[in-house]
TORPAPA-195181 format. One line per field, with one value per residue (C-alpha): residue number from 1; residue in one letter; x, y, z. Coordinates in steps of 0.2 Angstrom, whole numbers, plus 5000, padded with zeros to 4 digits. Example, Ala and Ser with C-alpha at 12.3 -4.5 7.8 and 13.67 -1.06 7.14 Angstrom:
2
pos = (1; 2) .
code = (A; S) .
xx = (5062; 5068) .
yy = (4978; 4995) .
zz = (5039; 5036) .
***
This chain:
480
pos = (1; 2; 3; 4; 5; 6; 7; 8; 9; 10; 11; 12; 13; 14; 15; 16; 17; 18; 19; 20; 21; 22; 23; 24; 25; 26; 27; 28; 29; 30; 31; 32; 33; 34; 35; 36; 37; 38; 39; 40; 41; 42; 43; 44; 45; 46; 47; 48; 49; 50; 51; 52; 53; 54; 55; 56; 57; 58; 59; 60; 61; 62; 63; 64; 65; 66; 67; 68; 69; 70; 71; 72; 73; 74; 75; 76; 77; 78; 79; 80; 81; 82; 83; 84; 85; 86; 87; 88; 89; 90; 91; 92; 93; 94; 95; 96; 97; 98; 99; 100; 101; 102; 103; 104; 105; 106; 107; 108; 109; 110; 111; 112; 113; 114; 115; 116; 117; 118; 119; 120; 121; 122; 123; 124; 125; 126; 127; 128; 129; 130; 131; 132; 133; 134; 135; 136; 137; 138; 139; 140; 141; 142; 143; 144; 145; 146; 147; 148; 149; 150; 151; 152; 153; 154; 155; 156; 157; 158; 159; 160; 161; 162; 163; 164; 165; 166; 167; 168; 169; 170; 171; 172; 173; 174; 175; 176; 177; 178; 179; 180; 181; 182; 183; 184; 185; 186; 187; 188; 189; 190; 191; 192; 193; 194; 195; 196; 197; 198; 199; 200; 201; 202; 203; 204; 205; 206; 207; 208; 209; 210; 211; 212; 213; 214; 215; 216; 217; 218; 219; 220; 221; 222; 223; 224; 225; 226; 227; 228; 229; 230; 231; 232; 233; 234; 235; 236; 237; 238; 239; 240; 241; 242; 243; 244; 245; 246; 247; 248; 249; 250; 251; 252; 253; 254; 255; 256; 257; 258; 259; 260; 261; 262; 263; 264; 265; 266; 267; 268; 269; 270; 271; 272; 273; 274; 275; 276; 277; 278; 279; 280; 281; 282; 283; 284; 285; 286; 287; 288; 289; 290; 291; 292; 293; 294; 295; 296; 297; 298; 299; 300; 301; 302; 303; 304; 305; 306; 307; 308; 309; 310; 311; 312; 313; 314; 315; 316; 317; 318; 319; 320; 321; 322; 323; 324; 325; 326; 327; 328; 329; 330; 331; 332; 333; 334; 335; 336; 337; 338; 339; 340; 341; 342; 343; 344; 345; 346; 347; 348; 349; 350; 351; 352; 353; 354; 355; 356; 357; 358; 359; 360; 361; 362; 363; 364; 365; 366; 367; 368; 369; 370; 371; 372; 373; 374; 375; 376; 377; 378; 379; 380; 381; 382; 383; 384; 385; 386; 387; 388; 389; 390; 391; 392; 393; 394; 395; 396; 397; 398; 399; 400; 401; 402; 403; 404; 405; 406; 407; 408; 409; 410; 411; 412; 413; 414; 415; 416; 417; 418; 419; 420; 421; 422; 423; 424; 425; 426; 427; 428; 429; 430; 431; 432; 433; 434; 435; 436; 437; 438; 439; 440; 441; 442; 443; 444; 445; 446; 447; 448; 449; 450; 451; 452; 453; 454; 455; 456; 457; 458; 459; 460; 461; 462; 463; 464; 465; 466; 467; 468; 469; 470; 471; 472; 473; 474; 475; 476; 477; 478; 479; 480) .
code = (M; T; V; T; A; V; P; E; G; P; V; V; I; G; V; D; S; S; T; Q; S; T; K; V; L; A; V; D; A; A; T; G; T; V; L; A; R; G; R; A; P; H; A; V; S; T; G; P; A; K; E; S; D; P; R; R; W; W; T; A; L; C; V; A; L; E; Q; L; G; D; H; A; R; Q; A; A; A; I; S; V; C; A; Q; Q; H; G; L; V; T; L; D; A; E; G; E; P; V; R; P; A; L; L; W; N; D; V; R; S; A; P; Q; R; N; L; L; I; E; E; L; G; G; P; T; T; W; A; T; R; L; G; S; V; P; A; P; S; F; T; V; T; K; W; A; W; L; R; E; H; E; P; A; A; V; R; A; T; R; A; V; R; L; P; H; D; Y; L; T; E; R; L; T; G; R; A; V; T; D; R; G; D; A; S; G; T; G; W; W; A; S; A; S; Q; G; Y; D; D; A; V; L; T; H; V; G; L; D; A; A; L; L; P; T; V; L; R; P; G; E; A; A; G; T; V; R; A; L; P; E; L; P; L; S; P; G; V; L; V; A; T; G; T; G; D; N; M; A; A; A; L; G; L; G; L; E; R; A; Q; P; V; V; S; L; G; T; S; G; T; V; Y; A; V; S; A; R; R; P; T; D; P; T; G; T; V; A; G; F; A; D; A; R; A; D; W; L; P; L; A; C; T; L; N; C; T; L; A; V; D; R; F; A; T; L; L; G; R; D; R; E; A; V; E; P; G; G; T; V; S; V; L; P; F; L; D; G; E; R; T; P; N; L; P; E; A; T; G; L; V; H; G; L; R; H; D; T; T; A; G; Q; V; L; Q; G; A; Y; D; G; A; V; Y; A; L; L; T; A; L; Q; T; V; L; G; G; D; D; D; P; Q; T; P; L; L; L; I; G; G; G; A; Q; G; T; A; W; R; T; T; I; Q; R; L; S; G; R; P; V; R; V; P; R; A; R; D; L; V; A; L; G; A; A; A; Q; A; T; G; L; L; L; G; E; D; P; G; A; V; A; R; R; W; A; T; A; D; G; P; A; Y; P; A; V; P; R; D; E; A; A; V; E; R; I; A; S; T; L; S; G; A; G; A; L; L; G; P; G) .
xx = (4576; 4583; 4573; 4579; 4573; 4556; 4558; 4560; 4550; 4539; 4545; 4549; 4554; 4571; 4570; 4585; 4579; 4596; 4600; 4601; 4589; 4578; 4584; 4571; 4576; 4564; 4572; 4569; 4565; 4572; 4588; 4592; 4590; 4590; 4575; 4573; 4578; 4570; 4579; 4572; 4581; 4579; 4580; 4593; 4596; 4613; 4624; 4623; 4605; 4604; 4585; 4571; 4554; 4548; 4534; 4548; 4554; 4537; 4534; 4552; 4548; 4532; 4540; 4555; 4543; 4534; 4551; 4548; 4535; 4524; 4537; 4529; 4513; 4518; 4527; 4524; 4533; 4542; 4555; 4560; 4576; 4582; 4596; 4597; 4595; 4585; 4571; 4553; 4540; 4522; 4507; 4489; 4484; 4502; 4509; 4526; 4527; 4546; 4557; 4567; 4582; 4595; 4608; 4621; 4613; 4625; 4619; 4614; 4632; 4629; 4614; 4623; 4637; 4625; 4614; 4629; 4635; 4616; 4612; 4628; 4641; 4648; 4649; 4633; 4628; 4638; 4631; 4613; 4609; 4624; 4633; 4639; 4628; 4634; 4627; 4621; 4610; 4589; 4588; 4603; 4592; 4574; 4583; 4589; 4572; 4566; 4578; 4577; 4559; 4547; 4533; 4535; 4539; 4520; 4514; 4520; 4511; 4522; 4542; 4548; 4565; 4563; 4560; 4547; 4538; 4538; 4532; 4519; 4514; 4513; 4503; 4495; 4504; 4516; 4531; 4550; 4564; 4578; 4590; 4586; 4580; 4597; 4602; 4589; 4598; 4582; 4581; 4592; 4602; 4603; 4583; 4579; 4565; 4566; 4571; 4560; 4574; 4581; 4563; 4559; 4574; 4570; 4552; 4547; 4531; 4533; 4515; 4523; 4535; 4533; 4532; 4547; 4542; 4554; 4564; 4555; 4539; 4529; 4524; 4509; 4503; 4501; 4486; 4477; 4483; 4481; 4499; 4505; 4508; 4509; 4493; 4484; 4488; 4506; 4519; 4527; 4543; 4549; 4563; 4578; 4592; 4603; 4620; 4610; 4602; 4621; 4625; 4610; 4612; 4629; 4623; 4636; 4640; 4647; 4665; 4664; 4673; 4667; 4675; 4664; 4676; 4664; 4664; 4664; 4672; 4663; 4668; 4657; 4655; 4641; 4643; 4635; 4641; 4633; 4644; 4647; 4659; 4663; 4674; 4660; 4673; 4659; 4642; 4634; 4619; 4608; 4607; 4591; 4591; 4593; 4612; 4623; 4632; 4645; 4651; 4663; 4664; 4678; 4675; 4689; 4690; 4688; 4683; 4698; 4709; 4702; 4705; 4723; 4724; 4716; 4727; 4743; 4737; 4737; 4724; 4716; 4726; 4744; 4752; 4768; 4781; 4793; 4797; 4796; 4780; 4767; 4749; 4734; 4721; 4708; 4702; 4685; 4691; 4690; 4678; 4691; 4702; 4692; 4700; 4686; 4695; 4708; 4714; 4726; 4744; 4758; 4773; 4792; 4795; 4810; 4819; 4817; 4796; 4786; 4768; 4765; 4771; 4762; 4745; 4749; 4751; 4736; 4728; 4739; 4733; 4716; 4716; 4726; 4711; 4699; 4708; 4711; 4693; 4692; 4701; 4689; 4675; 4680; 4688; 4694; 4681; 4694; 4703; 4717; 4713; 4696; 4695; 4690; 4676; 4675; 4659; 4655; 4663; 4682; 4681; 4683; 4698; 4714; 4724; 4711; 4711; 4732; 4733; 4721; 4731; 4747; 4742; 4732; 4742; 4724; 4716; 4703; 4686; 4678; 4658; 4651; 4637; 4630; 4615; 4618; 4606; 4592; 4597; 4596; 4578; 4575; 4582; 4571; 4557; 4559; 4563; 4546; 4538; 4545; 4550; 4568; 4581; 4586; 4605; 4601; 4593; 4608; 4620; 4608; 4610; 4629; 4629; 4645; 4653; 4669; 4686; 4697; 4715; 4729; 4736; 4752; 4766; 4760; 4769; 4775; 4786; 4773; 4761; 4773; 4776; 4758; 4757; 4771; 4764; 4747; 4754; 4766; 4757; 4749; 4742; 4743; 4727; 4716; 4709; 4701) .
yy = (4742; 4742; 4740; 4737; 4737; 4727; 4708; 4696; 4682; 4679; 4684; 4675; 4677; 4669; 4670; 4668; 4668; 4667; 4668; 4687; 4693; 4689; 4694; 4693; 4694; 4696; 4689; 4688; 4669; 4671; 4679; 4679; 4697; 4704; 4717; 4720; 4716; 4717; 4713; 4714; 4710; 4695; 4696; 4684; 4681; 4684; 4670; 4652; 4651; 4655; 4658; 4666; 4669; 4659; 4672; 4687; 4676; 4680; 4697; 4701; 4691; 4700; 4717; 4712; 4704; 4723; 4732; 4723; 4733; 4729; 4715; 4704; 4706; 4701; 4685; 4668; 4657; 4657; 4648; 4649; 4643; 4645; 4641; 4622; 4611; 4624; 4619; 4625; 4617; 4622; 4619; 4612; 4631; 4632; 4644; 4640; 4634; 4642; 4652; 4641; 4633; 4641; 4629; 4640; 4635; 4622; 4619; 4600; 4594; 4583; 4576; 4575; 4563; 4551; 4549; 4544; 4531; 4525; 4522; 4511; 4523; 4535; 4522; 4517; 4535; 4539; 4524; 4523; 4542; 4548; 4560; 4560; 4574; 4590; 4598; 4608; 4595; 4596; 4578; 4585; 4601; 4591; 4579; 4594; 4600; 4583; 4585; 4602; 4609; 4594; 4604; 4612; 4594; 4588; 4606; 4601; 4596; 4601; 4598; 4610; 4618; 4635; 4635; 4623; 4633; 4648; 4637; 4631; 4648; 4652; 4637; 4629; 4613; 4603; 4598; 4599; 4592; 4580; 4593; 4602; 4585; 4578; 4590; 4584; 4568; 4560; 4557; 4542; 4545; 4526; 4522; 4543; 4542; 4545; 4535; 4525; 4518; 4537; 4544; 4531; 4534; 4552; 4551; 4560; 4554; 4552; 4560; 4579; 4579; 4588; 4575; 4576; 4581; 4575; 4586; 4597; 4594; 4610; 4613; 4623; 4637; 4654; 4659; 4673; 4682; 4702; 4702; 4695; 4706; 4691; 4684; 4670; 4652; 4659; 4642; 4637; 4627; 4614; 4626; 4618; 4623; 4638; 4627; 4616; 4632; 4642; 4626; 4628; 4647; 4643; 4627; 4616; 4601; 4585; 4587; 4605; 4611; 4627; 4635; 4647; 4660; 4668; 4668; 4651; 4641; 4629; 4617; 4606; 4597; 4589; 4572; 4556; 4547; 4546; 4551; 4539; 4548; 4540; 4554; 4567; 4578; 4577; 4579; 4570; 4580; 4577; 4592; 4599; 4590; 4571; 4568; 4574; 4586; 4581; 4595; 4601; 4614; 4626; 4637; 4649; 4659; 4676; 4681; 4674; 4682; 4699; 4697; 4693; 4709; 4719; 4712; 4716; 4734; 4729; 4730; 4712; 4715; 4719; 4703; 4699; 4685; 4675; 4670; 4654; 4658; 4645; 4652; 4638; 4653; 4642; 4655; 4647; 4629; 4621; 4608; 4602; 4597; 4592; 4602; 4608; 4614; 4622; 4640; 4650; 4647; 4654; 4646; 4648; 4668; 4674; 4692; 4696; 4692; 4706; 4707; 4706; 4686; 4683; 4688; 4679; 4665; 4665; 4665; 4652; 4640; 4645; 4639; 4624; 4616; 4622; 4614; 4598; 4599; 4599; 4584; 4574; 4579; 4576; 4560; 4552; 4564; 4577; 4587; 4597; 4605; 4610; 4628; 4631; 4642; 4656; 4662; 4673; 4689; 4682; 4678; 4699; 4699; 4698; 4690; 4676; 4672; 4671; 4662; 4648; 4649; 4648; 4633; 4623; 4626; 4625; 4640; 4650; 4658; 4671; 4671; 4691; 4683; 4687; 4685; 4665; 4657; 4667; 4666; 4645; 4650; 4658; 4645; 4631; 4644; 4645; 4625; 4623; 4635; 4629; 4612; 4614; 4609; 4622; 4619; 4620; 4635; 4644; 4639; 4648; 4662; 4661; 4665; 4655; 4669; 4679; 4683; 4667; 4665; 4653; 4640; 4646; 4633; 4625; 4632; 4614; 4623; 4632; 4615; 4605; 4619; 4619; 4602; 4598; 4613; 4603; 4586; 4592; 4603; 4590; 4595; 4614; 4612; 4604; 4588; 4581) .
zz = (5195; 5178; 5162; 5144; 5127; 5124; 5124; 5108; 5116; 5132; 5150; 5162; 5180; 5188; 5208; 5222; 5240; 5248; 5267; 5267; 5255; 5239; 5221; 5205; 5187; 5172; 5158; 5139; 5136; 5117; 5121; 5140; 5141; 5158; 5155; 5175; 5193; 5211; 5228; 5246; 5258; 5275; 5293; 5301; 5319; 5324; 5337; 5336; 5331; 5312; 5309; 5298; 5298; 5282; 5280; 5277; 5263; 5256; 5260; 5251; 5236; 5233; 5237; 5223; 5211; 5212; 5208; 5190; 5186; 5170; 5168; 5182; 5175; 5158; 5163; 5157; 5168; 5185; 5195; 5213; 5218; 5237; 5249; 5252; 5268; 5279; 5289; 5287; 5301; 5296; 5306; 5299; 5293; 5284; 5295; 5303; 5317; 5323; 5312; 5301; 5305; 5291; 5282; 5293; 5311; 5315; 5333; 5327; 5327; 5339; 5333; 5315; 5325; 5332; 5318; 5307; 5320; 5324; 5306; 5299; 5299; 5284; 5272; 5272; 5271; 5256; 5249; 5253; 5254; 5244; 5256; 5273; 5282; 5289; 5304; 5289; 5283; 5285; 5294; 5308; 5313; 5311; 5325; 5335; 5336; 5340; 5358; 5359; 5356; 5355; 5357; 5340; 5334; 5341; 5332; 5315; 5301; 5287; 5283; 5271; 5262; 5259; 5240; 5243; 5255; 5242; 5227; 5238; 5241; 5224; 5219; 5233; 5229; 5241; 5229; 5227; 5216; 5216; 5217; 5233; 5240; 5239; 5254; 5267; 5272; 5271; 5252; 5245; 5231; 5228; 5227; 5223; 5236; 5254; 5264; 5275; 5289; 5292; 5293; 5305; 5316; 5315; 5318; 5303; 5294; 5276; 5272; 5281; 5265; 5248; 5234; 5224; 5204; 5189; 5180; 5169; 5177; 5181; 5200; 5196; 5191; 5200; 5213; 5211; 5227; 5229; 5238; 5221; 5206; 5194; 5184; 5188; 5181; 5178; 5174; 5188; 5187; 5201; 5206; 5216; 5227; 5226; 5220; 5207; 5201; 5198; 5188; 5178; 5175; 5168; 5156; 5163; 5154; 5162; 5170; 5168; 5186; 5194; 5208; 5218; 5228; 5242; 5260; 5259; 5244; 5232; 5220; 5209; 5193; 5184; 5181; 5176; 5191; 5208; 5221; 5235; 5245; 5264; 5269; 5269; 5258; 5245; 5245; 5233; 5228; 5213; 5200; 5194; 5178; 5178; 5183; 5197; 5206; 5217; 5228; 5240; 5252; 5261; 5274; 5273; 5256; 5254; 5269; 5279; 5266; 5269; 5288; 5284; 5271; 5285; 5299; 5288; 5283; 5264; 5251; 5245; 5230; 5237; 5235; 5231; 5223; 5233; 5249; 5259; 5270; 5270; 5278; 5283; 5284; 5292; 5303; 5308; 5308; 5293; 5284; 5269; 5276; 5291; 5304; 5314; 5328; 5318; 5320; 5304; 5303; 5297; 5293; 5286; 5291; 5289; 5292; 5274; 5271; 5265; 5272; 5255; 5254; 5269; 5261; 5245; 5257; 5263; 5245; 5241; 5257; 5254; 5234; 5239; 5248; 5234; 5222; 5234; 5234; 5217; 5213; 5224; 5217; 5199; 5202; 5185; 5174; 5176; 5158; 5165; 5146; 5152; 5157; 5177; 5177; 5194; 5199; 5215; 5222; 5224; 5204; 5200; 5209; 5202; 5215; 5216; 5197; 5196; 5213; 5204; 5186; 5196; 5209; 5196; 5180; 5168; 5159; 5168; 5162; 5171; 5167; 5163; 5169; 5186; 5197; 5193; 5205; 5198; 5181; 5184; 5189; 5175; 5163; 5172; 5169; 5149; 5148; 5156; 5146; 5128; 5131; 5129; 5142; 5154; 5151; 5134; 5137; 5146; 5132; 5121; 5132; 5133; 5150; 5153; 5140; 5148; 5149; 5147; 5152; 5145; 5157; 5166; 5173; 5189; 5204; 5212; 5223; 5232; 5229; 5238; 5253; 5258; 5257; 5268; 5281; 5280; 5284; 5299; 5308; 5315; 5332; 5331; 5320; 5330; 5331; 5311) .
***
């Protein structure tokens, strides 16, 4: 636990229930100062099945809140944000029927393909639902469950997302928000409501789903529960999905691009325009307010580049300029571009190619995929003078930052704030408590402040070399 000075304003709590752990922050609503931190781990199954017992999320939340000490008991409002897409099935007593299927459980790929085909194809999905569902989406997991575990489906009396489940445990109310609901595949962005055609097709009664609250509505208040170190009556905000919460945590305004560098890479921006990308590159999420959050994801980012560093026997920062090598580090297949069967490719080796140049090539290939996806996300809203905000673990790496500067030709800023999902939840709780826009709260807290780096000339030769390698690789990369 980290504790600072006595708060100047009310205390709020932001929760980030992620795949591996629950993190909580006690925050001074007046200044954004983090007063205390708590963390507790989750257990996730290994192998193709990526599952977790939702009751362990609740236990982890209670343990992490206890670590906040008196700040938990002083809190005036709380918001729970969590990993998107997870399928939580509950029985008539509110207990899990089975472990939750998590976002990275992709066993539902065959069901996903059938759903897209049977309900009109990619253009229909993009136009009506806003996204062409990936196997991570909740609707595909429900379709998988119907096919493989019909007894579990028959026992299910409520279907929730991870943040819905925890919010309901806090308040006793079955509610969600438009941001997280937009990642299910059964909430339509065109109507901003549950889609009857999809629900009928997958045999899911809308009565089993939570009510979708409007931005700024309260989910309820905290119930008196013996295991919970919060005072009864504390305000509970709607919560949202993790990507929407991170956008709130940065106080994003429209067309401000974000590049998140983690095991996978993510690019997104807040937009006034509803996304409808039939290629499936861009997920047409809603944000946690009244706008949209078009988002694209690459599978191979920091972990793939680190693997190249290990194979080459070099530190991850030991890159060298120059050379003619191109690397496509698609070690786990790739989502953007859509090459699910791809493997890594190294092209253009010469006698004088160094290990550091190969490693730089791996960075270049990963960044090229991200920047290409970002252009699709931004569409006509892009202003090349607007800095890219770099977040995630890779944002602290010099090689990542300089590669993004070199291949984008635009300025970069690295926010100092950490735990952006939990900070976004805290900003949402503050907005509810004080009647403010949560994005304005985060901007008041200056969460996006950090070192700024100027634009450098775009390395057109490297960009053209990677593009040529990608287009010429053909069958070597596997079917798209």
